[in-house]
C-alpha positions as CSV (number, residue, x, y, z in Angstrom):
1,M,0.3,0.2,-0.1
2,L,1.1,3.6,-1.1
3,I,-0.3,6.2,1.3
4,K,0.4,9.8,-1.1
5,D,0.9,13.6,0.2
6,C,0.2,12.9,4.2
7,R,1.7,14.8,6.7
8,L,3.4,13.2,9.7
9,A,3.4,14.5,13.1
10,D,7.2,14.8,13.5
11,K,7.5,16.9,9.9
12,G,5.5,20.0,10.2
13,N,3.6,21.1,7.6
14,K,5.7,19.3,4.8
15,R,4.1,16.1,2.9
16,F,5.4,13.0,2.0
17,D,4.9,9.5,0.6
18,V,4.5,6.6,2.9
19,R,4.8,3.2,1.7
20,I,3.5,0.0,4.1
21,S,4.7,-3.5,2.8
22,G,2.8,-6.2,5.1
23,E,2.5,-4.9,8.5
24,R,5.7,-1.9,8.3
25,V,6.2,1.0,7.0
26,S,9.0,0.4,4.5
27,A,9.7,4.0,3.0
28,I,9.2,7.5,3.5
29,A,10.3,10.2,1.1
30,E,8.8,13.1,-0.4
31,R,7.6,11.3,-3.5
32,I,7.6,7.6,-4.0
33,I,6.7,5.8,-7.5
34,S,3.9,3.4,-7.2
35,E,4.6,-0.2,-8.1
36,H,2.3,-1.8,-10.6
37,S,-1.0,-2.9,-8.6
38,E,-0.1,-1.6,-5.7
39,Q,-3.1,0.0,-3.9
40,V,-2.5,3.8,-3.9
41,I,-4.5,6.3,-1.4
42,Q,-4.2,9.8,-1.6
43,A,-4.5,11.4,1.7
44,N,-4.7,14.9,0.3
45,G,-2.6,16.6,3.2
46,A,-4.1,14.4,6.1
47,L,-2.3,13.6,9.0
48,L,-1.2,10.1,9.5
49,T,-1.2,9.1,12.7
50,S,-0.8,5.5,14.6
51,S,-3.8,4.0,15.5
52,L,-6.1,5.5,18.5
53,T,-6.9,3.8,21.9
54,E,-9.9,4.8,23.5
55,P,-9.2,4.0,27.1
56,H,-12.1,5.3,28.6
57,A,-15.6,4.4,26.9
58,H,-19.2,3.5,28.9
59,L,-20.5,2.0,25.8
60,D,-23.5,0.4,27.1
61,K,-24.6,3.9,27.6
62,A,-24.2,5.3,24.0
63,F,-26.6,7.5,22.5
64,L,-29.0,7.2,25.6
65,A,-29.2,11.0,25.3
66,E,-31.2,10.9,22.6
67,R,-34.2,9.7,24.6
68,I,-32.8,9.7,28.6
69,L,-32.9,13.1,29.8
70,N,-30.9,14.4,32.6
71,P,-32.3,17.7,33.7
72,A,-29.8,18.2,36.8
73,G,-26.7,17.9,34.0
74,D,-24.4,16.2,36.4
75,L,-23.1,12.9,37.2
76,M,-25.7,12.2,40.2
77,G,-28.5,13.2,37.8
78,A,-26.9,11.0,34.7
79,I,-27.0,8.1,37.1
80,R,-30.7,8.4,38.3
81,A,-31.8,9.2,34.9
82,M,-29.7,5.7,33.9
83,D,-31.8,4.0,36.9
84,S,-35.5,5.7,36.6
85,S,-35.0,4.3,32.5
86,R,-33.6,1.1,33.0
87,E,-36.7,-0.8,31.6
88,L,-36.2,1.1,28.2
89,I,-32.3,-0.2,28.3
90,T,-32.9,-4.4,27.0
91,V,-29.9,-6.6,25.5
92,A,-30.7,-5.8,22.0
93,D,-31.4,-2.4,22.5
94,T,-27.5,-1.9,23.9
95,I,-25.9,-3.8,21.4
96,E,-27.2,-2.0,18.7
97,R,-26.2,1.5,20.7
98,A,-23.1,0.2,21.7
99,E,-22.0,-1.3,18.1
100,R,-23.1,1.7,16.5
101,A,-20.6,3.9,18.9
102,V,-17.7,1.0,18.1
103,R,-18.1,1.5,14.9
104,L,-18.1,5.0,14.6
105,M,-14.8,5.1,16.8
106,V,-13.3,2.8,13.8
107,R,-14.0,4.8,11.3
108,H,-11.9,7.6,13.5
109,G,-9.0,5.6,14.1
110,V,-9.8,4.2,16.9
111,T,-8.3,0.4,17.3
112,A,-8.9,-0.4,21.3
113,I,-11.1,0.6,23.2
114,R,-11.7,-0.6,26.8
115,T,-15.2,0.3,28.1
116,H,-16.9,0.2,31.3
117,V,-20.4,-1.7,31.5
118,D,-22.9,-1.0,34.4
119,V,-23.2,-4.1,36.8
120,K,-26.1,-3.7,38.8
121,V,-28.9,-6.1,41.0
122,E,-31.6,-4.3,38.3
123,N,-29.8,-5.4,35.5
124,G,-27.8,-8.5,36.1
125,M,-25.6,-9.6,33.1
126,D,-27.9,-8.2,30.6
127,S,-25.0,-5.1,29.6
128,I,-22.0,-7.5,29.7
129,E,-23.7,-10.2,27.5
130,A,-24.5,-7.0,24.7
131,L,-21.2,-5.8,25.1
132,L,-19.7,-9.8,24.8
133,E,-21.7,-9.8,21.1
134,V,-20.8,-6.5,20.2
135,R,-17.0,-7.4,20.5
136,A,-17.3,-10.8,19.0
137,R,-19.3,-8.9,16.1
138,T,-16.7,-5.9,15.7
139,S,-12.8,-8.4,16.8
140,D,-11.9,-7.9,13.3
141,I,-11.7,-4.6,13.4
142,V,-10.8,-3.2,17.1
143,E,-10.2,-5.0,20.2
144,I,-12.3,-4.1,23.2
145,Q,-11.5,-4.4,27.0
146,I,-15.1,-4.9,29.2
147,C,-14.8,-3.4,32.7
148,A,-17.4,-4.6,35.0
149,M,-18.5,-1.2,36.7
150,L,-20.0,-2.5,40.0
151,D,-22.7,-0.9,41.9
152,W,-22.2,0.3,45.2
153,P,-22.2,-0.6,48.5
154,L,-19.9,-2.9,48.5
155,S,-20.0,-4.0,52.0
156,G,-22.5,-5.5,54.1
157,D,-25.0,-7.8,53.2
158,T,-26.1,-6.0,49.8
159,G,-22.6,-5.6,49.2
160,K,-21.9,-9.2,49.0
161,Q,-24.8,-9.4,46.3
162,H,-22.8,-6.1,44.4
163,L,-19.2,-8.5,44.3
164,E,-20.9,-11.5,43.4
165,L,-22.0,-10.0,40.3
166,G,-18.8,-8.7,39.6
167,R,-17.4,-12.3,39.8
168,N,-20.3,-13.7,37.7
169,A,-19.5,-10.9,35.2
170,I,-15.5,-12.2,35.2
171,R,-16.9,-15.7,34.4
172,L,-19.0,-14.6,31.7
173,G,-15.9,-13.0,29.8
174,A,-15.3,-9.4,31.0
175,D,-11.5,-8.4,31.3
176,L,-11.4,-6.0,34.6
177,I,-13.8,-5.3,37.4
178,G,-14.3,-1.6,38.3
179,G,-16.5,0.6,40.6
180,C,-16.5,4.1,42.3
181,P,-15.5,3.8,45.8
182,H,-16.0,7.4,46.6
183,L,-20.0,7.1,45.9
184,D,-19.8,4.1,48.4
185,E,-21.2,5.0,52.0
186,N,-17.6,3.5,53.3
187,T,-15.2,4.3,51.2
188,V,-12.2,2.1,52.6
189,A,-14.3,-0.4,52.8
190,A,-14.9,-0.2,48.9
191,N,-11.5,0.4,48.2
192,I,-10.4,-3.2,49.9
193,A,-13.4,-5.1,48.8
194,L,-12.6,-4.1,45.5
195,I,-8.8,-4.7,45.8
196,E,-9.4,-8.3,47.2
197,L,-12.0,-8.8,44.7
198,A,-9.8,-8.4,41.4
199,G,-6.9,-9.8,43.1
200,E,-8.7,-13.1,43.8
201,L,-10.1,-13.1,40.1
202,G,-6.5,-12.5,39.2
203,C,-7.8,-9.2,36.6
204,G,-7.0,-6.1,36.6
205,L,-8.8,-3.5,38.4
206,D,-9.6,0.4,36.6
207,L,-12.0,2.4,38.9
208,H,-13.7,6.0,39.0
209,T,-12.3,7.7,41.9
210,D,-12.9,11.3,43.6
211,E,-15.7,13.0,40.9
212,H,-16.8,15.3,43.0
213,T,-15.4,19.3,44.3
214,D,-15.0,18.2,47.9
215,A,-11.1,18.8,48.8
216,T,-12.0,17.1,52.1
217,R,-13.4,14.1,50.8
218,V,-10.7,12.2,48.8
219,S,-10.5,8.2,49.2
220,L,-7.7,8.1,46.0
221,E,-4.6,8.2,48.5
222,D,-6.4,5.2,50.5
223,L,-6.2,3.1,47.6
224,A,-2.6,4.3,46.3
225,Q,-1.7,3.6,49.7
226,R,-3.3,-0.1,49.6
227,I,-2.3,-0.8,46.2
228,I,1.6,0.0,47.1
229,A,1.0,-2.2,50.5
230,T,-0.6,-5.2,49.1
231,G,1.5,-5.4,45.9
232,F,-1.3,-5.2,43.8
233,E,0.1,-4.8,39.8
């Protein structure tokens, strides 16, 4: 493949031709003559970059703003709007919206996505199953990691339910455990529970932390200290 007339990130506004042979860049020059039957793409001055990564998506919520309103306009308003509209969010509906979002990302150069997915008593494994299906449908064009985002609290009997849902999500095929310890009634207990669960399951941990403006309520420092103390990787 020969990509003609493109800009490179470290070369300013100068334009180059770039030849791709197999999976490698084999030549970069201001002008390269195309070979017989070689695929030629005219970049017309567009920037050529390595592929893009989306490290924090919520594909189970993609395009929901089209029909679920959040009058408060803030995080808790969004959470309440989702919870009050949970019956509208079916497996088939989630697959349609998430796949639409994935293919839109891919068309813009994204080849790897990590997505958080709600895992709640109210929806069980529905969203996980939907994203597993989307991952299977798009595996030829993008790599998707699924992070099972657990509900709170994570202590007491209710916490045991939420942690068991996390185990089920990993058994089904999710890659990581996630959660929001700063929203828990006991942030320290939540940090402990999440670290212990990920350690038990041998999976990664990707958490939402301290999404607020209260400087006196900081759980990230406790989380960092526990990660260091336990040697969690």
